C-alpha positions as CSV (number, residue, x, y, z in Angstrom):
1,M,0.0,0.0,0.0
2,E,1.4,3.4,-1.0
3,L,1.9,5.9,1.8
4,I,1.7,9.7,1.4
5,D,4.3,11.3,3.7
6,F,3.4,14.8,4.9
7,G,6.1,15.5,7.5
8,G,5.4,12.4,9.6
9,F,1.7,12.3,8.9
10,Y,0.9,9.2,7.0
11,I,-2.4,8.4,5.2
12,T,-3.0,4.8,4.3
13,Q,-6.7,4.5,3.5
14,V,-7.9,5.4,0.0
15,Q,-10.9,7.5,1.3
16,E,-8.6,9.3,3.8
17,K,-6.3,10.1,0.9
18,W,-9.1,11.5,-1.2
19,N,-10.4,13.6,1.7
20,F,-7.0,15.0,2.3
21,V,-6.5,15.8,-1.4
22,K,-9.9,17.5,-1.6
23,T,-9.0,19.6,1.5
24,I,-5.7,20.7,-0.1
25,F,-7.4,21.6,-3.4
26,T,-10.3,23.5,-1.8
27,T,-8.4,25.5,0.8
28,R,-7.7,29.1,-0.1
29,F,-6.3,32.1,1.7
30,D,-9.3,33.9,3.2
31,H,-8.2,37.3,1.7
32,W,-9.0,35.9,-1.8
33,R,-12.7,35.4,-0.8
34,Y,-13.7,38.4,-3.0
35,E,-12.9,36.3,-6.1
36,E,-15.9,34.1,-5.4
37,E,-14.0,31.2,-7.1
38,V,-15.8,27.9,-7.4
39,R,-13.9,24.7,-7.9
40,V,-15.4,21.7,-9.6
41,F,-14.3,18.1,-9.4
42,C,-15.4,15.8,-12.2
43,D,-14.5,12.6,-13.9
44,L,-12.5,12.9,-17.1
45,D,-13.1,9.6,-18.9
46,E,-12.1,10.1,-22.5
47,K,-9.3,12.1,-24.2
48,D,-10.2,14.3,-27.1
49,P,-8.8,12.4,-30.1
50,V,-7.4,15.5,-31.8
51,S,-5.8,17.4,-28.9
52,G,-5.2,14.5,-26.4
53,H,-6.7,16.8,-23.7
54,F,-9.7,16.1,-21.4
55,F,-12.8,18.3,-21.6
56,V,-16.1,18.6,-19.8
57,D,-19.0,20.0,-21.8
58,Y,-20.8,23.1,-20.6
59,S,-24.3,22.5,-19.2
60,A,-26.8,24.1,-16.9
61,D,-24.5,23.2,-14.1
62,L,-21.2,24.4,-15.7
63,Q,-21.2,27.7,-17.6
64,L,-18.5,30.2,-18.6
65,K,-19.5,33.6,-17.1
66,E,-16.3,35.7,-17.2
67,I,-12.9,35.8,-18.7
68,I,-10.3,37.8,-16.8
69,F,-7.2,38.9,-18.6
70,G,-4.5,38.9,-15.9
71,A,-1.9,41.6,-15.2
72,N,0.8,39.8,-17.2
73,F,-1.5,38.6,-20.0
74,N,0.2,39.2,-23.4
75,G,-1.8,36.8,-25.6
76,D,-4.3,37.5,-28.4
77,A,-7.4,38.9,-26.5
78,P,-9.4,39.6,-29.7
79,C,-8.9,36.0,-30.8
80,I,-10.1,34.8,-27.4
81,R,-13.2,37.0,-27.7
82,E,-13.9,35.8,-31.2
83,C,-13.6,32.1,-30.1
84,V,-16.4,32.5,-27.5
85,A,-19.7,31.2,-28.9
86,D,-22.1,33.7,-30.3
87,G,-25.0,34.7,-28.0
88,E,-23.0,33.8,-24.9
89,S,-23.3,36.4,-22.1
90,I,-19.6,36.5,-21.0
91,E,-18.0,39.4,-19.3
92,F,-14.4,40.3,-20.3
93,T,-12.3,42.0,-17.6
94,T,-8.7,43.2,-17.4
95,A,-7.0,42.9,-14.0
96,R,-3.9,44.5,-12.6
97,L,-2.1,44.4,-9.3
98,A,-3.2,47.1,-6.8
99,F,-0.9,50.0,-6.2
100,E,-1.0,50.0,-2.4
101,T,-2.3,46.6,-1.3
102,F,-1.6,43.0,-1.9
103,S,-4.5,42.4,-4.2
104,V,-5.7,42.2,-7.8
105,V,-8.2,44.9,-9.0
106,T,-10.0,45.7,-12.2
107,Q,-8.1,47.8,-14.6
108,K,-10.0,51.2,-14.9
109,S,-7.9,53.0,-17.5
110,K,-8.2,52.2,-21.2
111,G,-4.5,51.8,-21.5
112,K,-4.4,48.0,-21.1
113,Q,-8.0,47.0,-21.6
114,F,-8.5,43.9,-23.8
């Protein structure tokens, strides 16, 4: 049986391992609560034959609502906007690092809006 060593703390039962992993993946610094992030765990059964990646289809339970271009984003924002399905109600936002605090805020000026 494989053991996971976390500084002397050993987990041997499969369910205990899964619970521990879920705790790690769902724990966030409280200061980031404003992001209202939701994390979803799902089964990925089949690889896409073309890309070799795994995908989950959008549904009533899983919808894309917003795309945030981060402070260091240097990709092709117009291409990303174009790739989003017609009729989708998706918000596009540009973020930047705050000037006086340790946080990320919405870019207000038009200088780096995507």
